[in-house]
N, C-alpha and C positions, 0 to 999 in steps of 0.2 A: 205106597210101597216104601219101605225103609231103605236107607243108604247108610254106609259108614263114612263118617267124616273124620278126618284126622286133623287135629288142632295143635297148634304150638302156643304155649302160654309162657309169658315171661314177666318178671318184675324186678326193678332195681331201686325202688324207693320204699321206705318204711320197712315194715316186717314182711320181707319178701315171701317167706314160707307161708305166712298167714294169708297173704294176698292170693297165692296160688291155690291153697286149700279152699279159701272162700269161693274163688271162681269155679273150681271143680265142684264144690257143693251146689252151686247154682246151675251148673250144666245139667243136672238131673231133671230140671224143669223142661229141657229141650229134647230129651230122649233118654236113652240108656247109656250110661258111661260103661263101656265094655273093657277098657284098659287105660291104665295110667302108668307112665314111665316113672323111673326114679327122678329125683330132682338133680339138676346139673348146674354148677356154678360156672358162668361163662364170661369170658372177656368181651367187653363191648367191641363192636365193629363199626366202621364208618365214622361215627362220632364217638371217639375213644375217651374223651375227657369227661367221664361219668362213672358212677359206681358199677361194679360187676353185676350181672344179672343172675337170677335164679330162673331156670327154664325147665319145662317138662313138655311131654307130648301126651295127648289124650285121644282115645278112640271113642267116638260118640255115634251110636246108632240112632238115627233120627228119621222121621217121616217128613220133616220140613224141606222145602226147596232151599237151595243155597242162599238166595237173596234174603229170604225170610230168616234163615239161621244167622246170617251176618247181622241183620237188624237186632236180633235178640242178643248176640254176642256183644254188640256195642252198648246195649242197655246194661249188661253185666259189668262191662268196663266202667260205665258211668256210675253205677251203683257202688263200685269199689273205689270211687274217687278219681277216676281218670277224666281229665278235661282236655280233649284233643285240641281245642281252640287256643289254649294257653301254653301248649307244649312246643318245644323246639323239635323240628322234624328229626327223627332218629335219636332224640334225647331221652333223658330219664323219664320213667313212667311208673305209676303204681301197678298197673296191669296192662298187658297187651295180649290179645287173643287173635290169632290168625288162623284162617282155614287154609290148610296145606293141600289136602286132597279131599274129594267128595265122590266116593265110589270111583267110577272110571270117567266121570264127567269132566268136560272142559267148559269153562265159563269165561267170557271176555267182555266185561262191562267196565266202565270207568272206575266204579267203586269196588269192584270185585273181580279178581282174576283167579281162576282155579285151573290147573294147579298153581300154587303160589309162585309168582314169577322168579323169586330168588331162592326158593327152598333148596335147589340142587347145588347152590354155592355156599350154603351156610352150615357149618359143622354144628353150631348150637341148635339147629333145627334137626339135622339128620341123626345125630347120636341118640337123642331121646326117642325119635321116631323109629330108628332101627331096632331099638330095644323092644318096642311093642308091635311093630309091623314091618319086619325086615323084608318080607316078600311083597309088600304093597307096591304096585306098579305106578310109575309116573306115566300118565296117559299120553304125554307128548314125546318125552325122551325115550319111552319104551324100555326103561331100566327099573330094576327094583331099588327100593330105598337102600338096601344093603350095598348094592353095586354103586349107587350114587355116592354113598359115604366112602367106599373104598377108592373111588376115583378122585376124591378131594385131595388137593395138595396140602402139606402141613400148613396150619394156620392158627388163628386165635385159639387160646386155650379153652378147653371144655373139661371140667372135672366132675365126675359122678360123686354125689354126696353120699357119705356112708349112711347117715340117718336121714333118708329122704322123706319118708311119709310116716 
């Protein structure tokens, strides 16, 4: 049975737009890409001494289990030049793909937590996600993505790009 997974994609090294487009192009191997947000230029959070990110959200209909999907997403990251072993935690990266939501599932493994444990605190995640799935429900907080975004205090800048895709 297929589920809809919502993913957050981000890049702040190299040709950021190309990295996002390439990752989206590879997602079709994992299911059906049903929605893609505009691209957003976003101020780094936590580790702020790095280039700004380009982010987007993607809706992917897939029959994979969450753990299997994660494994394939990490392969896409590797294919696009990401080397997690050599990166500074929260530092610059060619591509980052996170599973935000997976239907109404909750998953709690050391390598995978769904819903993403920080999604409700991150404007750079919620703005693109609200564009494609405003009514999607956070299965733990029992709030829509639109409500989570409205509840955020002002924070790091997130700018919708005029020519996103």
